[in-house]
N, C-alpha and C positions, 0 to 999 in steps of 0.2 A: 558634667556631661548632661546635656539637655535632650529630652525626647523631642524629636522633630515632628512637625505636622504629618510628614509622610509616614513615619513609624507609627504614629497614633492611628492614622487611617488604616495601615496594614493590620494593626491589632483589632480595630473595629470590624474589619472584614473577617478576620479569624474568628472573633466571637460570634459573628452572625452565622457562620457556616459550620463550625465544629460542634457536634452534638455528643451522642452517647459513646461512640466507639473511637478507636484509633483510625488513622487516615489511610486512604488508598491513593494510588498513583493516578495522575492526570497530566496530560501534556498541556502546560500553561506557561506562557512567557512571563517573565518578571524582570523588573529592574531592581537594583539592590543598593544598599548603603555601604558606607566604608568608614574606617577609622581615619580621622585627620588629627594627628597628635593625640590628645586625650578626649577628643570630641567625636561622638558617634553621629553621623549625619543622616542616619535613618534609611528607610526602605520605601519602595513604592510597589505595592502589590496590585495587579491589574483588577479593574472593576468586575471582570468576568467572575471572579471568585465569589463575589457577593450573591450572585444568582446561581452558583453551581450547586451540584448535589452535595448535601452535607457529608461530612467525613472524608473530604478530599483535600483539606487545606494544607496539611503538614507537608505533603510532597510537593504541592504547588509552590509553597514558600521556599522549598529546597531545590527546585527544578534545575537551577544552574549549577548546583553543587554536587549532586549525587552521581556516582558512576554506575551504581547498581542498586536495585531496590528488591526487597524480599517481602512477599506477602505469605504469612503462615497461618496456622490455625488460630482461632479466636481473634483474627484480624489484628494481631499484634504486628507492629511494623518495625522494620530495621532498614537502615540505609548506611552506606559506608564509603569512605574515602581510603584509597591505598589498602585494599583488602589484604594483599599478600605482604605482611610485615611480621617482624619478630614478636612484637607485642600488639595487642588490640585494646583500645580504650573505648568504653561505652559512655555516651551521654544519654541519660534516660529521664523521661518525665511521663507519668501515666496520663491517659486521656479519658478514662471512664468517669462517668458522673453518677452520683447517687440518684435513686429513683424509688418508685413503688411498683409492686405487682398487683393486678387484680387477683383477689383471693376468693371472694365469695359474692354472689349476686343474690339479693333477697327477692322474694316473690313480688315485693313492692317496687322493685327496680333500683334499689340502693346498692352501692358497691363498697364492700369492705376490702381492705388492702393489707399486704405485708410488705416489709422493707426489702429493698434491693440495695444493700449497703447501709450506711449509717444515716438514713433519712430521719429527720427530727419530727416526731408527732406533735410537738408543742407549737410548731410554726404552721401546721397544716391548715387549721380551721380558717375558713373564709378565703382560702387561696383558690385561684383558678388553676385548672390542670389541663394537660393534653394527654389523652389516652391514645396510644399508638396501636393502630389496627391495620389489617391488610387493606381495608377500604379507605384508609387515611386517618387523619387526626379526628378524634371525637372530643369535643369540649365538655368540660364538667367543672364542678366546684366541690370543694370540701365544705359541707354545711356544718352548722353548729346551732344548738338551741338558743333562741334569743334570750337576752338578759332578763326579760320580764317573766319568762316561764320557768326559770330555774329555781330550784328549792335552795334558798340561801343557807339553810341549816345543814344541808348535806350536799353542797355543790361539788360536782365532778369536774375534773380537769381533763384536757385532751390526752388520750392514751391511744396506743396503736390498735387497741381492740374496740374503741368506741368512736373513732372518727370514720366517716364514710363519705363517699362521693355521690353526688346527685347529677345525673346527665339529662334530667328533664323527662324521664320516662316513668310510667306508672306500673309497669310489669317487667318481670325478668325477660319475657319474650321480646318486648320493645328494645330493651338494652342489647340483646343478642342480635336483633336485626340491624343495629348500628355497626355490628362487627366486633363488639366488645365481648371478650370471653376470659375465663380464668387464665392468667399468665400474661395478659397484655401489660406492657410497660407504661408507667404513668410518670410524666415529668411536669415541671412547672414552665410556663411560657415567659417568665420574667426576662426582660431584655437588658442589654448593656447601657449604662449611662455614666457620666462623669460628674463628680461632686467637687466643687471649689477648684476646678481647673486641673487637679493632679491626683484625684482619687478615682480609680476605676472600680465600678460596682456592677456586679452581675451574679447570677447563679453560676455554679460550675467553674469559677476561677480556680478552684481546687479540682483538677490541676490542669485546666486548659492553658493557664499561664505557663506551666512548665514546658508544654509542647511548643508554645510560641517562642519562649526564650531560647531553647536549644536550637530551634530553627534559625533564629537570628544569629546564634553563634556560628552555625554552619555557613550561613550566608557571608558573615564577616571573614571567615577563613578563606572562602572562595574569592571574594571581591578584593581582599588584601593580598591575594596570591601567596598565602602562607603555605609552605611546604612542610607538613608535619613529618616527624621522624618515626611515625607509627601508624597503624591502622586505626581509623576513627569510625565508630558506629554511632549513628544518631537515631534513637529509638523512642517510639511511643508504645506503651503497653496498655492493656486493659485489665480489668478485674483486680486492680489494686484495692478498691474499696471493699472487696469481699474476701481478701486474703492474699494479695500479692501474686495471684496466679499467673498473670501474663508475664510479669518479670521473671518468675521461675522458669517459664518456658523459653524466654529470650536468653537468659544466661546459660541454660543448658544447650541451646542451639549455637550461640555465638562463642561461648566459652571465653569470655573476656579476661584480660590480665589485670585491668584496672576499670573501676566503675565510678562515675561521678553522677549522682542522682540529684535532681531538683524537684522539690515539692513545696507545699506551703506549711507554715507553722503558725501558732497562735500569737496574735497581738494580745498581750495580757494587761493592757492599760484600760480596757473598758470595764464597766461595772460587773460585779459578781464573779470575777476571776481572781483566784488567790495566787499572788506571785510567789508565795512561799512554796506552793506545790507545783506551779506551772512555769516558774522562771519569769524573767523580766525582758520582754521584747516589745517593740513598737514599730508600726508602719512608719516609713520615712527615715528610719535610722540605719538602713542598710540590710543586706542579706544576713541570715542567721546561720552560723556554722555549728554543727552538732558535735557534741562529745557523747559517745555511747560505746558499748562493747562492740558494735558492728562497724564502728568507724576506725579506719587505719590511721594511726596518729601521724605518720610521716607524710601521707598523702594530704591530710588536712593541713599539716604545717606548710607543705608546698603551696597550697591554696592561700593560706594566710600570708605567706611571704610575697606571693604575687599581688595580693590585695594591698599589702603595706607598700610595696614598691610603686604601685600606681595610685596610692592614696584613695583606695576604694573603702568606704566605711563598711564595717560589719559588726554584728552582734554575736553572742555565743549563747548556746543552750545545752544543758546536760539532760540526757534522758536515761532512765533506769531500765535495764534489760533490753527492750527493743526500741527502735526509733518509730515504729508504727508506719513505716514507709517501705517502698521497694528496695531501699538500701539493704534491709535485712535479707531479702531474697538473693541479692547479688553477693553480699559479704560472706554468706555461709554456703555458697555453692561451689561445686567443682574443686573441693579441697581448700577453699578459701580464696577470695578475691579482694585485694585492697580496694576499699570503697570509702567514699566521702559523701556527705549530704549537705547541699547548699539550699537553704530554705528561704522562701519568700514570706515575710510576715504578712498575716492576713487577719482581718477582723470578721467576726460573725460566721465562722466556718460552718458548713453544711446548712446554711440558710440560703434564701434567694437574694440576699443582699451582701454577699461576700465582698470585701473591700480590700484593695491593695493600693500602694502608693506608686505613682509613676517612676519616681527616682529609684525605688527599690528594684523595679523591673529592669531598668537600665543597668543598675549596678550588678545584678545577678548575671546579666548577659556579659558584661565586661569582666566580671570575676572569673567566669568559666573560660572565656576567651583567653585571658591572660594566663590562666593556670595551664591550659593546654600547651601554650608556647613554652612552658618551663619543663614539660615532660619530654624525656629523651627515649629513644629506642633502647630496649634492655634496661630501662630505669629500675634501679633497685630500691624498693621502699622498705626494706628490712632495717 
């Protein structure tokens, strides 16, 4: 199954528009792709999205699919097909991105930060940043002492308490006049690009890709006129990176009977990653199916059966205790919800050059789509 030019263009627009939060509704016309045998012919999202307000893409890519949309607290999003059904299935991928907060501004106009999620201090130095203020974006850089001035006998390494941002100001007052204050969110401006024709690279692919993939599943269901035997919710959550909070609120609101979550997982083939501790997974070899206490075995087996029948490649990974994803929030809610995790292998997680393989993106979409077609109303996963 090859990714068409149209699907790639739709993804490029998504990456250009989707930023820190889950998405909001917007009336936008789209044309859609379809399954032809085992080939996905892709989608064509209108150019209007590329210049639209950020955080509107999810519903724009689902506009022809959704019968109702719900906007709730913390901007978590849910949309559904056939709401009044005996069982309800959730497809979920979180939309939030790691970042920094302004924490302290020195008298000399330098800005110290704290994490918002799992931001990596080791990659920060010499990076450009965007500080989000009421007055708009303020540009800055994470500075670092040059190599000539550092004491080689006691050289320091970047830590969260010794990295700071320079916005070109000499005093705290100058910084504040730009609109920067304690609590402003800081992100990196790095943009999307493609390596070697089939590797997508960008910041925040964890987990913007999840939102894109479940949107494509919803589109396929609509365009192929699939009549599901259950209610389907397609959801983006926020605050996964700081504790699965959005997913917790979604599952308590929707009270699903089944949950299929998609997120990213580590490609362990790059240097300094121990496969004995982190398992063996690689980009380009297919989605990764999780084995963990939160995973319902029969639901995962249904997904594997669907993949085997359609010859969709996949990998396996075991996680001890928790999956570290929204799967845990769904699985242990409401007395227990059969849940499964389909992960997209990714290199360089929580950096500005997160990398995924085009074929894996396609295969996650196809795996979820085919799995949904195997679920029946009142399906018993015991």
